[in-house]
Structures are given as structure tokens and as C-alpha cells.
C-alpha atoms as an extended CHARMM CRD file, in Angstrom:
* protein
*
       179  EXT
         1         1  MET       CA             96.7810000000       87.5920000000      119.1720000000  PROA      1               0.0000000000
         2         2  SER       CA             97.5060000000       84.9770000000      121.7620000000  PROA      2               0.0000000000
         3         3  ALA       CA             96.0500000000       81.6430000000      122.7310000000  PROA      3               0.0000000000
         4         4  SER       CA             93.3080000000       81.3390000000      125.3700000000  PROA      4               0.0000000000
         5         5  PRO       CA             94.6550000000       80.8210000000      128.9070000000  PROA      5               0.0000000000
         6         6  GLU       CA             93.8440000000       77.0900000000      128.7650000000  PROA      6               0.0000000000
         7         7  THR       CA             95.3630000000       76.6290000000      125.3280000000  PROA      7               0.0000000000
         8         8  ASP       CA             98.3430000000       78.7910000000      126.2530000000  PROA      8               0.0000000000
         9         9  ALA       CA             99.0320000000       76.5720000000      129.2790000000  PROA      9               0.0000000000
        10        10  ARG       CA             98.6550000000       73.4030000000      127.2120000000  PROA      10              0.0000000000
        11        11  PHE       CA            101.0370000000       74.6390000000      124.5070000000  PROA      11              0.0000000000
        12        12  ARG       CA            103.6000000000       75.8240000000      127.0690000000  PROA      12              0.0000000000
        13        13  ALA       CA            103.4870000000       72.4410000000      128.7960000000  PROA      13              0.0000000000
        14        14  LEU       CA            104.2970000000       70.8060000000      125.4520000000  PROA      14              0.0000000000
        15        15  ILE       CA            107.2460000000       73.0620000000      124.5860000000  PROA      15              0.0000000000
        16        16  ARG       CA            110.3590000000       71.7210000000      126.2440000000  PROA      16              0.0000000000
        17        17  ASP       CA            113.2390000000       73.9410000000      127.3510000000  PROA      17              0.0000000000
        18        18  VAL       CA            116.6290000000       72.4980000000      126.4090000000  PROA      18              0.0000000000
        19        19  PRO       CA            119.3750000000       74.4160000000      128.2230000000  PROA      19              0.0000000000
        20        20  ASP       CA            122.7100000000       75.1220000000      126.5550000000  PROA      20              0.0000000000
        21        21  TYR       CA            121.5790000000       74.0840000000      123.0830000000  PROA      21              0.0000000000
        22        22  PRO       CA            122.9110000000       74.6930000000      120.4770000000  PROA      22              0.0000000000
        23        23  LYS       CA            125.5650000000       76.4490000000      122.5830000000  PROA      23              0.0000000000
        24        24  PRO       CA            126.0970000000       77.4080000000      126.2190000000  PROA      24              0.0000000000
        25        25  GLY       CA            123.7670000000       80.1000000000      127.5070000000  PROA      25              0.0000000000
        26        26  ILE       CA            120.9720000000       79.4080000000      124.9960000000  PROA      26              0.0000000000
        27        27  VAL       CA            117.6850000000       77.8720000000      126.1520000000  PROA      27              0.0000000000
        28        28  PHE       CA            116.2620000000       76.1490000000      123.0760000000  PROA      28              0.0000000000
        29        29  LYS       CA            112.4730000000       75.8970000000      122.7810000000  PROA      29              0.0000000000
        30        30  ASP       CA            111.8600000000       72.3200000000      121.5680000000  PROA      30              0.0000000000
        31        31  ILE       CA            108.4800000000       71.9910000000      119.8550000000  PROA      31              0.0000000000
        32        32  THR       CA            108.8290000000       68.2370000000      119.2540000000  PROA      32              0.0000000000
        33        33  PRO       CA            106.4000000000       67.3180000000      122.0710000000  PROA      33              0.0000000000
        34        34  LEU       CA            103.8030000000       69.7950000000      120.7510000000  PROA      34              0.0000000000
        35        35  VAL       CA            103.9050000000       68.5270000000      117.1660000000  PROA      35              0.0000000000
        36        36  GLY       CA            103.8960000000       64.9930000000      118.5990000000  PROA      36              0.0000000000
        37        37  ASP       CA            100.4950000000       65.6390000000      120.1970000000  PROA      37              0.0000000000
        38        38  ALA       CA             98.0320000000       65.4610000000      117.2870000000  PROA      38              0.0000000000
        39        39  ALA       CA             95.2930000000       67.4890000000      118.9660000000  PROA      39              0.0000000000
        40        40  ALA       CA             97.6410000000       70.2380000000      120.1860000000  PROA      40              0.0000000000
        41        41  PHE       CA             99.3850000000       70.4170000000      116.7990000000  PROA      41              0.0000000000
        42        42  ARG       CA             96.0420000000       70.7760000000      115.0260000000  PROA      42              0.0000000000
        43        43  MET       CA             94.9380000000       73.4780000000      117.4870000000  PROA      43              0.0000000000
        44        44  ALA       CA             98.1980000000       75.3930000000      116.9940000000  PROA      44              0.0000000000
        45        45  CYS       CA             97.9570000000       75.2950000000      113.1950000000  PROA      45              0.0000000000
        46        46  GLU       CA             94.3070000000       76.3470000000      113.2430000000  PROA      46              0.0000000000
        47        47  ALA       CA             95.0430000000       79.1950000000      115.6580000000  PROA      47              0.0000000000
        48        48  MET       CA             97.9900000000       80.3870000000      113.5580000000  PROA      48              0.0000000000
        49        49  ALA       CA             95.8310000000       80.3740000000      110.4030000000  PROA      49              0.0000000000
        50        50  ALA       CA             92.5930000000       81.7940000000      111.8360000000  PROA      50              0.0000000000
        51        51  PRO       CA             93.5450000000       85.5010000000      111.9490000000  PROA      51              0.0000000000
        52        52  PHE       CA             94.2680000000       85.3430000000      108.2160000000  PROA      52              0.0000000000
        53        53  SER       CA             91.1830000000       83.3880000000      107.1060000000  PROA      53              0.0000000000
        54        54  GLU       CA             89.6370000000       86.4760000000      105.4830000000  PROA      54              0.0000000000
        55        55  SER       CA             92.8920000000       87.9090000000      104.1050000000  PROA      55              0.0000000000
        56        56  GLY       CA             92.8200000000       86.2910000000      100.6710000000  PROA      56              0.0000000000
        57        57  ILE       CA             96.0090000000       84.3270000000      101.2680000000  PROA      57              0.0000000000
        58        58  THR       CA             97.1170000000       82.5580000000       98.0860000000  PROA      58              0.0000000000
        59        59  HSD       CA            100.5280000000       81.3030000000       99.2380000000  PROA      59              0.0000000000
        60        60  VAL       CA            102.1400000000       80.3150000000      102.5210000000  PROA      60              0.0000000000
        61        61  ALA       CA            105.8960000000       80.8800000000      102.6670000000  PROA      61              0.0000000000
        62        62  ALA       CA            107.1770000000       78.2750000000      105.1340000000  PROA      62              0.0000000000
        63        63  ILE       CA            110.6690000000       78.9510000000      106.4810000000  PROA      63              0.0000000000
        64        64  GLU       CA            113.1350000000       76.0790000000      106.7920000000  PROA      64              0.0000000000
        65        65  SER       CA            113.0240000000       73.9510000000      108.7440000000  PROA      65              0.0000000000
        66        66  ARG       CA            110.5320000000       73.9890000000      111.5850000000  PROA      66              0.0000000000
        67        67  GLY       CA            108.3700000000       76.4480000000      109.6770000000  PROA      67              0.0000000000
        68        68  PHE       CA            107.7530000000       73.6080000000      107.2090000000  PROA      68              0.0000000000
        69        69  LEU       CA            105.9250000000       71.6840000000      109.9460000000  PROA      69              0.0000000000
        70        70  PHE       CA            103.3900000000       74.4890000000      110.3720000000  PROA      70              0.0000000000
        71        71  GLY       CA            103.3590000000       75.8620000000      106.8350000000  PROA      71              0.0000000000
        72        72  ALA       CA            101.7160000000       72.9220000000      105.0730000000  PROA      72              0.0000000000
        73        73  PRO       CA             98.7220000000       72.4860000000      107.4090000000  PROA      73              0.0000000000
        74        74  ILE       CA             98.2260000000       76.2560000000      107.5990000000  PROA      74              0.0000000000
        75        75  ALA       CA             98.2120000000       76.4100000000      103.7890000000  PROA      75              0.0000000000
        76        76  ILE       CA             95.6120000000       73.6400000000      103.6630000000  PROA      76              0.0000000000
        77        77  ALA       CA             93.4730000000       75.4860000000      106.2250000000  PROA      77              0.0000000000
        78        78  LEU       CA             93.6460000000       78.6590000000      104.1250000000  PROA      78              0.0000000000
        79        79  GLY       CA             93.2340000000       76.9590000000      100.7400000000  PROA      79              0.0000000000
        80        80  ALA       CA             96.6610000000       78.2290000000       99.7140000000  PROA      80              0.0000000000
        81        81  ALA       CA             99.8020000000       76.9130000000       98.0590000000  PROA      81              0.0000000000
        82        82  VAL       CA            102.9860000000       76.1850000000      100.0180000000  PROA      82              0.0000000000
        83        83  VAL       CA            106.2580000000       77.9210000000       99.1780000000  PROA      83              0.0000000000
        84        84  PRO       CA            109.3820000000       76.4000000000      100.7220000000  PROA      84              0.0000000000
        85        85  VAL       CA            111.8870000000       79.0160000000      101.8590000000  PROA      85              0.0000000000
        86        86  ARG       CA            115.2330000000       77.2420000000      102.0630000000  PROA      86              0.0000000000
        87        87  LYS       CA            118.7960000000       77.9160000000      103.0180000000  PROA      87              0.0000000000
        88        88  ARG       CA            121.1820000000       78.6750000000      100.1790000000  PROA      88              0.0000000000
        89        89  GLY       CA            121.8560000000       75.8240000000       97.7660000000  PROA      89              0.0000000000
        90        90  LYS       CA            118.9440000000       73.5930000000       98.8180000000  PROA      90              0.0000000000
        91        91  LEU       CA            116.4640000000       74.3500000000       96.0270000000  PROA      91              0.0000000000
        92        92  PRO       CA            116.7460000000       72.3700000000       92.7890000000  PROA      92              0.0000000000
        93        93  TRP       CA            115.6680000000       75.0270000000       90.3040000000  PROA      93              0.0000000000
        94        94  GLU       CA            116.3260000000       78.6760000000       89.5100000000  PROA      94              0.0000000000
        95        95  SER       CA            116.0080000000       80.7010000000       92.6760000000  PROA      95              0.0000000000
        96        96  ARG       CA            116.6250000000       84.1070000000       94.2100000000  PROA      96              0.0000000000
        97        97  ALA       CA            118.4020000000       84.6980000000       97.4950000000  PROA      97              0.0000000000
        98        98  GLU       CA            118.0340000000       87.2640000000      100.2410000000  PROA      98              0.0000000000
        99        99  GLU       CA            120.8200000000       87.7170000000      102.7650000000  PROA      99              0.0000000000
       100       100  TYR       CA            120.3010000000       88.5140000000      106.4170000000  PROA      100             0.0000000000
       101       101  GLU       CA            122.6040000000       89.2320000000      109.2990000000  PROA      101             0.0000000000
       102       102  LEU       CA            123.5480000000       86.7830000000      111.9950000000  PROA      102             0.0000000000
       103       103  GLU       CA            125.3600000000       87.5580000000      115.2260000000  PROA      103             0.0000000000
       104       104  TYR       CA            128.6400000000       86.8430000000      113.4220000000  PROA      104             0.0000000000
       105       105  GLY       CA            128.3440000000       87.1080000000      109.6470000000  PROA      105             0.0000000000
       106       106  THR       CA            125.4830000000       86.5930000000      107.2250000000  PROA      106             0.0000000000
       107       107  ASP       CA            123.3500000000       83.8170000000      105.8270000000  PROA      107             0.0000000000
       108       108  ALA       CA            120.8170000000       83.6610000000      103.0090000000  PROA      108             0.0000000000
       109       109  LEU       CA            117.4070000000       82.2310000000      102.2370000000  PROA      109             0.0000000000
       110       110  GLU       CA            116.1620000000       81.2800000000       98.7860000000  PROA      110             0.0000000000
       111       111  MET       CA            112.8970000000       80.7980000000       96.9280000000  PROA      111             0.0000000000
       112       112  HSD       CA            112.2150000000       79.5710000000       93.4100000000  PROA      112             0.0000000000
       113       113  VAL       CA            111.7770000000       82.4600000000       90.9800000000  PROA      113             0.0000000000
       114       114  ASP       CA            108.2360000000       81.3420000000       90.1480000000  PROA      114             0.0000000000
       115       115  ALA       CA            107.1520000000       80.5740000000       93.7110000000  PROA      115             0.0000000000
       116       116  VAL       CA            104.9770000000       83.6550000000       94.2160000000  PROA      116             0.0000000000
       117       117  PRO       CA            103.3540000000       85.0040000000       91.0480000000  PROA      117             0.0000000000
       118       118  HSD       CA            102.7300000000       88.7500000000       90.8370000000  PROA      118             0.0000000000
       119       119  GLY       CA             99.6780000000       89.6200000000       92.8850000000  PROA      119             0.0000000000
       120       120  SER       CA            100.0840000000       86.7000000000       95.2950000000  PROA      120             0.0000000000
       121       121  ARG       CA             99.0230000000       87.3510000000       98.8840000000  PROA      121             0.0000000000
       122       122  VAL       CA            101.5680000000       85.6090000000      101.0530000000  PROA      122             0.0000000000
       123       123  LEU       CA            101.5370000000       84.5570000000      104.6860000000  PROA      123             0.0000000000
       124       124  VAL       CA            105.0170000000       84.0220000000      106.1460000000  PROA      124             0.0000000000
       125       125  VAL       CA            105.1100000000       81.1220000000      108.6310000000  PROA      125             0.0000000000
       126       126  ASP       CA            107.7230000000       79.9660000000      111.1180000000  PROA      126             0.0000000000
       127       127  ASP       CA            107.7260000000       78.3260000000      114.5160000000  PROA      127             0.0000000000
       128       128  VAL       CA            109.4890000000       81.1070000000      116.4170000000  PROA      128             0.0000000000
       129       129  LEU       CA            110.1330000000       84.8150000000      116.0020000000  PROA      129             0.0000000000
       130       130  ALA       CA            113.4350000000       85.6130000000      117.6770000000  PROA      130             0.0000000000
       131       131  THR       CA            115.6820000000       88.2840000000      116.1530000000  PROA      131             0.0000000000
       132       132  GLY       CA            113.4260000000       88.5400000000      113.0950000000  PROA      132             0.0000000000
       133       133  GLY       CA            116.2490000000       88.1550000000      110.5830000000  PROA      133             0.0000000000
       134       134  THR       CA            114.8540000000       85.1580000000      108.7300000000  PROA      134             0.0000000000
       135       135  ALA       CA            111.2760000000       86.4460000000      108.7230000000  PROA      135             0.0000000000
       136       136  ALA       CA            112.3170000000       89.9090000000      107.5140000000  PROA      136             0.0000000000
       137       137  ALA       CA            114.5090000000       88.3680000000      104.7940000000  PROA      137             0.0000000000
       138       138  THR       CA            111.6000000000       86.1560000000      103.7070000000  PROA      138             0.0000000000
       139       139  CYS       CA            109.3020000000       89.1850000000      103.4920000000  PROA      139             0.0000000000
       140       140  ARG       CA            111.8310000000       91.0540000000      101.3500000000  PROA      140             0.0000000000
       141       141  LEU       CA            112.2710000000       88.0240000000       99.1090000000  PROA      141             0.0000000000
       142       142  VAL       CA            108.5040000000       87.5930000000       98.6260000000  PROA      142             0.0000000000
       143       143  GLU       CA            108.2020000000       91.2410000000       97.6400000000  PROA      143             0.0000000000
       144       144  ARG       CA            111.2090000000       91.1010000000       95.2780000000  PROA      144             0.0000000000
       145       145  LEU       CA            109.5210000000       88.2160000000       93.4750000000  PROA      145             0.0000000000
       146       146  GLY       CA            106.2450000000       90.1240000000       93.0720000000  PROA      146             0.0000000000
       147       147  GLY       CA            104.1520000000       88.9320000000       95.9910000000  PROA      147             0.0000000000
       148       148  THR       CA            102.5020000000       90.9430000000       98.7310000000  PROA      148             0.0000000000
       149       149  VAL       CA            103.1470000000       89.9570000000      102.3300000000  PROA      149             0.0000000000
       150       150  ALA       CA             99.7370000000       89.8580000000      104.0250000000  PROA      150             0.0000000000
       151       151  GLY       CA            101.2290000000       88.9540000000      107.3840000000  PROA      151             0.0000000000
       152       152  CYS       CA            103.4740000000       86.7170000000      109.4380000000  PROA      152             0.0000000000
       153       153  THR       CA            102.3820000000       84.0310000000      111.8830000000  PROA      153             0.0000000000
       154       154  PHE       CA            104.4320000000       82.2250000000      114.5190000000  PROA      154             0.0000000000
       155       155  LEU       CA            103.7720000000       79.6630000000      117.2150000000  PROA      155             0.0000000000
       156       156  MET       CA            105.8450000000       81.7250000000      119.6330000000  PROA      156             0.0000000000
       157       157  ARG       CA            107.9860000000       84.7960000000      119.8900000000  PROA      157             0.0000000000
       158       158  LEU       CA            110.8750000000       85.5760000000      122.1620000000  PROA      158             0.0000000000
       159       159  ALA       CA            109.8210000000       89.0110000000      123.3830000000  PROA      159             0.0000000000
       160       160  PHE       CA            113.2670000000       89.8010000000      124.7980000000  PROA      160             0.0000000000
       161       161  LEU       CA            114.7550000000       89.7390000000      121.2790000000  PROA      161             0.0000000000
       162       162  PRO       CA            114.1520000000       92.3760000000      118.5470000000  PROA      162             0.0000000000
       163       163  GLY       CA            112.0030000000       90.3180000000      116.1680000000  PROA      163             0.0000000000
       164       164  MET       CA            108.9690000000       92.5770000000      116.3850000000  PROA      164             0.0000000000
       165       165  GLU       CA            111.1470000000       95.6170000000      115.6850000000  PROA      165             0.0000000000
       166       166  ARG       CA            112.3130000000       94.0900000000      112.4110000000  PROA      166             0.0000000000
       167       167  LEU       CA            108.7080000000       93.3620000000      111.4310000000  PROA      167             0.0000000000
       168       168  HSD       CA            107.2470000000       96.5700000000      112.8760000000  PROA      168             0.0000000000
       169       169  ASP       CA            105.3600000000       97.4870000000      109.7170000000  PROA      169             0.0000000000
       170       170  ARG       CA            103.8780000000       94.0060000000      109.2410000000  PROA      170             0.0000000000
       171       171  ARG       CA            100.8310000000       92.2700000000      110.6250000000  PROA      171             0.0000000000
       172       172  VAL       CA            102.3410000000       89.7560000000      113.0620000000  PROA      172             0.0000000000
       173       173  VAL       CA            100.5630000000       87.0440000000      115.0260000000  PROA      173             0.0000000000
       174       174  SER       CA            102.1710000000       84.8060000000      117.6200000000  PROA      174             0.0000000000
       175       175  LEU       CA            100.3000000000       82.4240000000      119.8790000000  PROA      175             0.0000000000
       176       176  LEU       CA            102.7930000000       82.5440000000      122.7220000000  PROA      176             0.0000000000
       177       177  ALA       CA            105.2770000000       85.1280000000      123.9850000000  PROA      177             0.0000000000
       178       178  TYR       CA            108.2610000000       84.3470000000      126.1700000000  PROA      178             0.0000000000
       179       179  ASP       CA            109.7370000000       87.2680000000      128.1360000000  PROA      179             0.0000000000
């Protein structure tokens, strides 16, 4: 799924390219102007939630940190609970971790052990799908804790990176694609 041509153009105009951030050669997609525009932010959240409105979503797993911005309003739109997916050591109660590979080394994401009861239908939410490491790790973590991943939704995906390959067996929605 993608946004309509008019909406696509509006969203793209509100996503700022920041060259050489966080390191030389990277062009960071800054969503601050989009979330700072109330109407555009609402439209983005509604469009990210809409494909899953009939999927029986019970929980939205929002990935730290920009996924939090979209996760809460999407959960409200779907009548679902929010599950924060945090980096290691950030959750205050008993949690489980799932490691994923970075370019150099590994990192881990955590969820509380009781975040997704058995039988939960979970939508994984983040702002961008790039390499797919964090989203794939979140899906594995949801399933380890007894939930079912009903799909993944993103504001944008970087089509030149292998994110879709890592989520190939999942239902994935992104409003925008950057080649």
C-alpha cells in the first residue's frame, strides 16, 4: 500500500533529508516536520492503521524511539493496547530480549514478559523500514512471548536496503518508498 499521489507528495515535502547524519555518507530522513504538522501526522497514522482495521489487532508493538510516535495513535485507531519495544536495559520490569545484527556487532530489543498475552494479534509499528533488523527482531520477540504478528506498518521504507527481504513472509505496509 502507498499513499495517494497528493498525500505522497505532502508527506515527502514534510520529510527532511539531513545529509551526513549520523555519520558521513548517510542521508537521514527526519520526520520531525511531518509529526509537527497535526493534519499530516493524523493522516499518516490513519493511513498506517487502515489496512489492519479488520485484522483483529489487540496490541501494537511500537519500536523505540520514533515508532513510539506512531504506535500510540495507531493503537487508539485500532482499539488496541500499546507495547513499548525498547533497547536493552530500558524496561523497568521482567523482560525478554531478542538480538539482531548491526553492520558491526549486535544489539537487542526487549519487551516485558507479559506484554503480549497468548493469542494476541500484534501489529509491529515503526517509522522506517531500512535493513529490517529491528522489525524482524520485534516479530520474533512477539512470537516468543506468545503473540501472533498480524503485520508490520511503516511510514516509509528504504527500498534500496534489504528490509523487505527480512520480512518476506509478513504482511508489510509502508506509505512511502525511497529508492
